[in-house]
N, C-alpha and C positions, 0 to 999 in steps of 0.2 A: 302797569300792563305786563302780561307775559310776553316774552320775546325770545325767539329762537334764531340761531345762526343757520338753521337748515335752509338749503336752497330748494327751489322747485325740482320735482323729479318727473320722469317720463321721457318719451322719445324727443319731443321738442326741446325740453330743458337740456337734455344730454347733447343735442346738436348745437344749442347755443353755447354751452360750456366748451365743447370741442372747438367751435369756431373762434372763441375769444382766446382760449389757452394755446391754440396752435398757430395763431396768426399775429398775436401781439406779444410784447415782452412780458415777463412775469410781473413787473411793477405796474404796467398798464392793465394787465388782466386783473390783478388784485384791486386796483382802483375801480375797475368796472364792477366787480363783485361788491366792494364796499358801497359803491353808489346805490346798488340795489337795496342793500340792507338799510342804508341811511334813508332811502326813499320810503321804505316801509315804515320807518319810525316817524318820518314827517307825516305820512298818511294817517298813522295812528294819532299823532299829536293834533292833527287838523280834523279828526273825526271822519275820515274818508273811507275807512275800511268797509263800511256797509253801504257805501255809495254804489248805485247801479253802474256807474261808469268805472268803478275800480276793478281791475283785472290783474291779479297777481302774476299770472303767466306772461301777459303782455308787458307788464312792468319789468319783469325779469328780462325779457327779450330786449326791451328798449334800453335799459340801463346796462346790462351786461355786454350788449353789442354796440354801445354808443360810440366807441372809439375804434371800430374796425377800420375806419378810414385812416388811422394812424398805424395800421398794421401791414404785414407782408402782402396781403391781398390787394391793397390799394395801389393804383398806378400813378397817382399824382396828376390826374387829368382833370380834376374838378376839386372844389373845396373839400377838405377832408370830411366834413359833416355830411356832405351829399354822397361822396363815395361810400362812406360808412353806412348811410341809410340804404343805399342801393344794395350793398353787400348783405346787410341784415334782411332786407326784403327777400333776397334770394334764399337765405336760410329758411325763412318762414314759408315761402312758396313751396319749397321742396318737401315740407311737412303738411301741405294742404291746409294751411291756415287761411281762413276766409279773407278775400281781398280787402274788405273793409277794415279788418284788423291789421293786415299788412300795411295798409295806408296809414293807420294810426301810429304804428311803430315807426314807419318811415318818417312821418312828420315829427314825432318826438325826438328822433335822433338828429334830423336835419336842423331842428330849431334849438338844440340844447345849448348852443352858445349865443342865443338871440334874446337878451333880456328885454322885457316889455312886450315881447311877441309870444314866446312859449307859454307864458302864464295865462294868456287869453285864448289858447287853442285847445282847451279841454284838460281834463284831469291827468291823462297820461303824459301829455307834454309838460304840464306843471310839475308833476312828481318826478319825472325824469330829470328836468333841469334842477330841481331842488336837491335831489339825491346827489347829483354830480357836484352841485355847489357846496353841500355840506362837506364833501371830501376835500374841498379847497378852503374850508374854514368858516363858511357862512352858516349861520344859525347853529353854532356849536352847542348852544345851551339846550337845544331840543334833543340832542343825542348823547349828552355828556354821561349819562348813567351807563350806557351800553358801549360807548366808544372804545374803552380799553379792550373789551372782549373782541370787538370787530377788528381792531388793528392787530390783536394777537393772532387772530385766525387768518387775516389777509394783510401781511405787513406792507409798509409803504415802499421800501426798497428804492428810495430817492425818486419817487414817482414823478414829481413835477419836472425835474430835469429830464428824465427818461421820456415823458410824454412830449415835452417841448421839443426835444431832439427829434422825435419821430414826426411830429407835425411839421417842423421846419424842413426836414429832409424831403418830405413829400411836397411841401409848398414850393420848394426850389426847382421842382421838375418841370413846371409849366406856368405860364401866366394865368391860366384858368384855375389853377390850384391856389393862387395867392392874390385874389382881387383886393384892391384897396379897401381897407377898413374891415376886412374879414379877419378872424382870429389868426388863421394861417398866414395871411399876408402881413399882418402887423408883427407877429412873432418873427417872421423871416426878416423883416426890415430892421427890427430892434436888434436881432442877433448880428446882422451884417454891420449895423452902425455902431453898436456898443459891446458886442460879444456876450451880452446877457440880456434877458428880457425882464420887463417889469413884473411879469407873473412869477419868475424865479426869485426876484428880489422880495416880493411880497410873501412868498412861501416860507421864508426864513422866520417871519414873525407870526405865521398863522398858528392857530391852536394846535394843529397836528404836526407842524413842521413840514419840511420839504418832502 
């Protein structure tokens, strides 16, 4: 298949890019953009590009904004996935995106760390979680042909450590941000107990590294 590293264009895409690049670290921003490119490759691999439910612009919004809850705009008053979903919804509403589509993006971001649930909530949720997962080493074989180009365009910059740092810092701000068995809550507990998380340990041996 033909594949381009080009990102969507237009006022909404520009607002999405601005939000992620100005409120998250360079490593997290690059992770978010890689997640979009990987999600597109997963969609092509699964034959979803012509599906009526496939929307490239909404996929870009969901993947590029999925970690806003680990950025400077997040207050640490709720799970980082929920804060990120709320912040993303605000970006979309300011650009008059229909409310039904805002809700789809909100759900995809809020559920991107929820295995077994996101996959059953429609194509956007599924592809968002899959794109993020590929950047952590899952389904590496699906994107192996294009992965070097994607990483060259958007380097990792110690992404896993940077992202875990950001999530833990916000999870430590309130009990509501770190409920038991949430990603934020468990990363915070692992850091406090051991100084390092299982996610960071696993990243060392992932196909893409940390």
